[in-house]
C-alpha positions as CSV (number, residue, x, y, z in Angstrom):
1,M,11.8,-36.6,-13.9
2,L,11.0,-33.4,-12.1
3,P,8.3,-31.5,-14.0
4,I,9.9,-28.5,-15.6
5,T,7.0,-27.0,-17.6
6,V,5.0,-24.2,-16.0
7,T,2.1,-22.3,-17.5
8,N,1.6,-19.5,-14.9
9,D,3.3,-17.6,-12.1
10,E,1.9,-19.8,-9.4
11,E,3.4,-22.9,-10.9
12,C,6.7,-21.0,-11.4
13,E,6.9,-20.2,-7.7
14,L,6.5,-23.9,-6.9
15,C,9.4,-24.9,-9.2
16,P,12.6,-25.5,-7.1
17,I,14.8,-25.0,-10.1
18,R,13.4,-21.6,-11.0
19,T,12.8,-20.5,-7.4
20,L,16.0,-21.7,-5.7
21,I,18.7,-23.1,-8.0
22,A,18.6,-20.5,-10.8
23,P,18.9,-17.5,-8.4
24,L,21.6,-19.4,-6.3
25,T,23.7,-20.1,-9.3
26,A,23.3,-16.7,-11.0
27,K,26.6,-15.1,-12.2
28,W,28.0,-13.7,-9.0
29,R,26.3,-15.6,-6.2
30,P,28.5,-18.8,-6.1
31,L,31.6,-16.5,-6.0
32,I,30.1,-14.4,-3.2
33,L,29.2,-17.6,-1.2
34,L,32.7,-19.0,-1.8
35,S,34.3,-15.7,-0.6
36,L,32.5,-16.2,2.7
37,Q,33.3,-19.9,3.0
38,D,36.2,-19.4,5.5
39,G,34.3,-17.0,7.8
40,K,33.0,-13.5,8.3
41,Q,34.2,-10.9,5.8
42,R,33.8,-7.2,5.5
43,F,32.0,-5.9,2.4
44,S,35.3,-4.5,1.0
45,D,37.0,-7.9,1.5
46,V,34.3,-9.7,-0.4
47,K,34.6,-7.2,-3.2
48,Q,38.4,-7.5,-3.2
49,L,38.3,-11.3,-3.2
50,I,36.0,-11.4,-6.2
51,G,37.7,-8.5,-8.0
52,D,35.7,-7.8,-11.1
53,I,32.3,-7.0,-9.5
54,T,30.9,-3.5,-9.0
55,Q,29.9,-2.2,-5.7
56,R,26.3,-1.9,-6.9
57,V,26.1,-5.5,-8.2
58,L,27.7,-6.8,-5.0
59,T,25.3,-4.9,-2.8
60,E,22.3,-6.2,-4.8
61,N,23.5,-9.8,-4.7
62,L,24.3,-9.7,-1.0
63,R,20.9,-8.4,-0.2
64,N,19.2,-11.2,-2.2
65,L,21.4,-13.8,-0.5
66,E,20.5,-12.4,2.9
67,R,16.8,-12.3,1.9
68,D,17.0,-16.0,1.0
69,G,18.7,-16.8,4.3
70,Y,22.2,-17.8,2.9
71,L,24.0,-15.1,4.9
72,T,23.7,-12.6,7.6
73,R,24.7,-9.0,7.6
74,E,26.1,-7.3,10.7
75,V,26.7,-3.6,11.0
76,H,29.3,-2.1,13.3
77,Q,29.0,1.6,14.0
78,T,32.5,2.8,14.6
79,T,34.0,6.1,13.3
80,R,33.4,4.6,9.9
81,K,30.5,2.1,9.5
82,Q,31.7,-1.4,8.9
83,V,29.5,-4.1,7.4
84,Y,30.3,-7.8,7.8
85,Y,28.7,-10.8,6.1
86,E,28.8,-14.4,7.2
87,L,27.3,-17.6,5.9
88,T,24.4,-19.1,7.7
89,E,23.8,-22.9,8.1
90,R,21.8,-22.7,4.8
91,G,24.7,-20.9,3.1
92,H,27.2,-23.5,4.2
93,A,24.8,-26.3,3.0
94,A,24.4,-24.5,-0.3
95,I,28.2,-24.4,-0.8
96,D,28.4,-28.1,0.1
97,S,25.8,-28.8,-2.6
98,L,27.5,-26.6,-5.2
99,M,31.0,-27.9,-4.6
100,P,30.6,-31.0,-6.8
101,L,29.4,-28.7,-9.7
102,I,32.3,-26.3,-9.0
103,N,34.8,-29.1,-9.0
104,W,33.3,-30.5,-12.2
105,A,33.6,-27.1,-13.8
106,A,37.2,-26.8,-12.8
107,G,38.0,-30.2,-14.2
108,N,36.2,-29.6,-17.5
109,L,37.1,-25.9,-18.2
110,K,39.8,-26.6,-20.7
111,E,37.7,-29.2,-22.7
112,V,34.7,-26.9,-22.8
113,K,36.8,-23.9,-23.9
114,T,38.3,-26.2,-26.7
115,S,34.7,-27.2,-27.7
116,R,33.7,-23.6,-27.9
117,A,36.7,-22.6,-30.0
118,D,36.1,-25.6,-32.4
119,Y,32.4,-24.6,-32.7
120,D,33.1,-21.0,-33.3
121,A,35.7,-21.9,-35.9
122,R,33.3,-23.9,-38.0
123,A,30.0,-22.0,-37.2
124,P,28.7,-19.8,-40.0
125,E,28.6,-16.1,-39.2
């Protein structure tokens, strides 16, 4: 088994789950990566594809994904600045790795929601 216990910041930085997987699977990031799966998108298109994300949260997550090398940012100076994002090789590899989990989630959503409802119905307040 992969060691999961850390006792200090240095050990935490060496943990692939804490350092790579947890940030990559944070709330919005898989959705952002999936929105770029079919090619380059403008910021506004990514926001529209996701729908329920604020501009501030999208900007913050795009910056972090760019920082980690999952996507590139391209600015076009026209009469109105246009910003495009595109997956890198690492970004495509990340999606390929996440797809089995995403497909599992899609196939188990109904059952998990039923389990949650059953638990909530019998759990004490």
